[in-house]
C-alpha positions, -999 to 999 in steps of 0.1 A, spaced: 43 -707 -548 7 -700 -539 5 -731 -515 39 -721 -501 28 -687 -490 -6 -701 -477 13 -726 -454 37 -698 -443 9 -676 -431 -7 -706 -412 26 -711 -394 30 -674 -385 -7 -672 -373 -1 -705 -354 28 -691 -334 12 -659 -327 -21 -676 -314 0 -702 -294 16 -675 -275 -18 -660 -267 -34 -693 -258 -5 -704 -237 -9 -672 -216 -46 -678 -212 -42 -715 -203 -17 -707 -174 -47 -702 -150 -67 -730 -137 -103 -734 -147 -117 -721 -114 -97 -690 -116 -110 -682 -151 -145 -688 -140 -145 -667 -109 -121 -639 -122 -99 -643 -91 -61 -647 -92 -46 -681 -82 -31 -666 -51 -66 -663 -36 -70 -700 -33 -35 -713 -35 -6 -708 -12 17 -712 -42 1 -694 -72 27 -708 -96 17 -743 -96 -14 -747 -74 -10 -772 -46 -20 -767 -11 -51 -743 -7 -54 -713 14 -84 -710 39 -103 -691 12 -95 -719 -13 -108 -746 11 -140 -728 18 -145 -724 -20 -139 -760 -26 -164 -770 2 -189 -746 -14 -185 -764 -48 -189 -797 -33 -222 -789 -16 -235 -775 -49 -223 -807 -68 -200 -786 -89 -167 -798 -77 -156 -819 -108 -119 -830 -105 -106 -845 -137 -90 -879 -141 -57 -882 -161 -79 -897 -191 -103 -869 -190 -75 -843 -189 -59 -860 -220 -92 -859 -238 -98 -823 -230 -63 -815 -241 -69 -831 -276 -101 -813 -279 -85 -779 -270 -57 -787 -295 -82 -793 -323 -100 -762 -315 -67 -741 -314 -55 -757 -347 -86 -750 -366 -88 -715 -354 -52 -711 -368 -63 -725 -402 -94 -705 -404 -78 -672 -393 -48 -679 -414 -71 -683 -445 -88 -650 -438 -55 -632 -437 -43 -650 -467 -73 -637 -487 -66 -602 -475 -29 -600 -478 -18 -624 -505 -48 -635 -525 -62 -598 -525 -99 -590 -522 -101 -579 -558 -92 -613 -570 -114 -630 -543 -142 -609 -553 -144 -628 -586 -155 -659 -565 -136 -677 -538 -116 -707 -548 -132 -741 -538 -100 -751 -518 -102 -721 -495 -140 -726 -490 -135 -763 -481 -108 -754 -457 -129 -726 -441 -161 -746 -437 -142 -777 -422 -126 -753 -397 -159 -738 -389 -175 -772 -382 -147 -785 -361 -144 -752 -342 -181 -753 -335 -180 -790 -321 -148 -786 -301 -158 -752 -288 -191 -766 -276 -175 -794 -258 -148 -770 -241 -177 -746 -229 -196 -776 -214 -164 -789 -195 -154 -753 -183 -187 -736 -175 -207 -755 -149 -238 -732 -150 -255 -706 -170 -248 -682 -142 -211 -688 -146 -214 -680 -183 -229 -645 -178 -217 -635 -145 -179 -644 -143 -151 -626 -162 -142 -657 -182 -178 -665 -189 -186 -630 -202 -156 -629 -224 -165 -664 -238 -200 -652 -245 -186 -623 -265 -164 -647 -284 -193 -671 -292 -213 -640 -305 -183 -630 -327 -180 -666 -340 -217 -669 -349 -214 -636 -368 -185 -650 -388 -204 -682 -395 -235 -662 -407 -213 -641 -431 -195 -672 -444 -229 -687 -452 -241 -656 -469 -208 -653 -490 -207 -691 -497 -243 -696 -507 -257 -663 -519 -230 -638 -529 -203 -663 -541 -224 -678 -569 -234 -644 -581 -197 -634 -582 -189 -664 -602 -216 -660 -627 -208 -624 -632 -170 -633 -637 -179 -661 -662 -203 -639 -681 -176 -611 -684 -147 -634 -694 -167 -652 -721 -180 -621 -736 -148 -601 -731 -166 -572 -713 -148 -574 -678 -139 -539 -669 -111 -531 -644 -95 -499 -632 -57 -495 -633 -58 -501 -595 -78 -534 -597 -56 -544 -627 -26 -545 -603 -40 -574 -585 -37 -596 -616 0 -597 -615 5 -635 -621 20 -642 -587 8 -668 -562 -15 -683 -588 -32 -651 -599 -37 -645 -636 -13 -624 -657 -33 -594 -671 -18 -565 -691 -35 -536 -706 -25 -522 -740 -44 -494 -756 -73 -498 -734 -78 -535 -738 -70 -561 -711 -52 -592 -724 -48 -625 -704 -12 -637 -708 -14 -664 -681 -8 -692 -706 23 -676 -722 56 -692 -711 72 -658 -718 50 -644 -688 57 -671 -664 54 -656 -629 39 -625 -641 72 -612 -656 84 -608 -691 122 -605 -700 127 -595 -663 116 -560 -673 79 -560 -678 53 -569 -650 18 -582 -654 -9 -561 -636 1 -530 -654 -7 -507 -686 21 -515 -710 9 -493 -738 39 -470 -736 63 -498 -730 52 -515 -762 61 -485 -783 98 -491 -774 96 -528 -777 112 -547 -808 77 -560 -816 43 -545 -820 8 -553 -807 5 -582 -832 24 -604 -806 -8 -602 -784 -31 -616 -810 -41 -650 -800 -44 -642 -764 -79 -636 -750 -91 -602 -745 -109 -602 -712 -121 -568 -711 -110 -531 -710 -96 -505 -687 -120 -479 -672 -116 -450 -649 -126 -455 -613 -155 -430 -615 -169 -448 -645 -171 -483 -629 -201 -491 -608 -197 -519 -584 -228 -541 -581 -245 -544 -547 -236 -580 -540 -199 -572 -546 -201 -542 -522 -216 -565 -497 -188 -589 -501 -162 -564 -494 -180 -552 -464 -183 -587 -450 -146 -595 -458 -133 -564 -439 -158 -571 -410 -144 -606 -406 -109 -594 -406 -118 -570 -377 -135 -598 -358 -105 -620 -362 -85 -594 -343 -112 -588 -318 -112 -625 -310 -74 -627 -305 -78 -596 -283 -103 -614 -262 -83 -645 -259 -53 -624 -246 -76 -611 -219 -83 -645 -205 -50 -643 -186 
């Protein structure tokens, strides 16, 4: 089920980004570099073709500067493949970020990101970096075009945002992540993990998350119980909740919970102090979510 929702979000993100990218790629490269509409240089702005007087003058100027680089069919195919890989990895990476926020939940991710998500994220980062560099070289002839044209300025902002996300990913993977996992392992093995009732709700047994329940202040892990498959018991009781009152009305007592691991206790929000590295993790996670939407917004402006 966890894998199903992850793939579903990738598909949704893919369709959304394809719409944006298809709009931005409707303009030819020179139009994107100069910021002018296609009609400035082409008689028929819909599909290019014959040039206007301004278009011919612009082309001659490029030839004199050695910047007129018409692409052969083979080069167009190669650039299309590179662009496809760039877009596909963006879909995977952004989809994984939304997956963590919407389905996996930050409270669960703060215990240490799963290795699968980390591998997908870093593979996407590397491929995006390589393909993005190649596309930039192909579409930006000079540094002047990078910093003095509308397309170049937007691309520069996008590159800065990308590098910011890469930096935060490195910090989370190699510095914060190990600390979160060590803290989690220590809490579980000693049975001292403390959760507020709000945090407890994240461990509902769905999409691969553990099934935790609280009874009389203690938190039990019922993930291995066949009676709590999918985070539900007897279609009545749900994991991720305090079942102290419900247990009083049940046909059995607390003795049924004996044998299941006690992973910690319930605390009030005011009593729990979040460690510094966990606060940094939350900050970076939300910052990356904002950056994702900023990049999508920039891509939509490339039209």
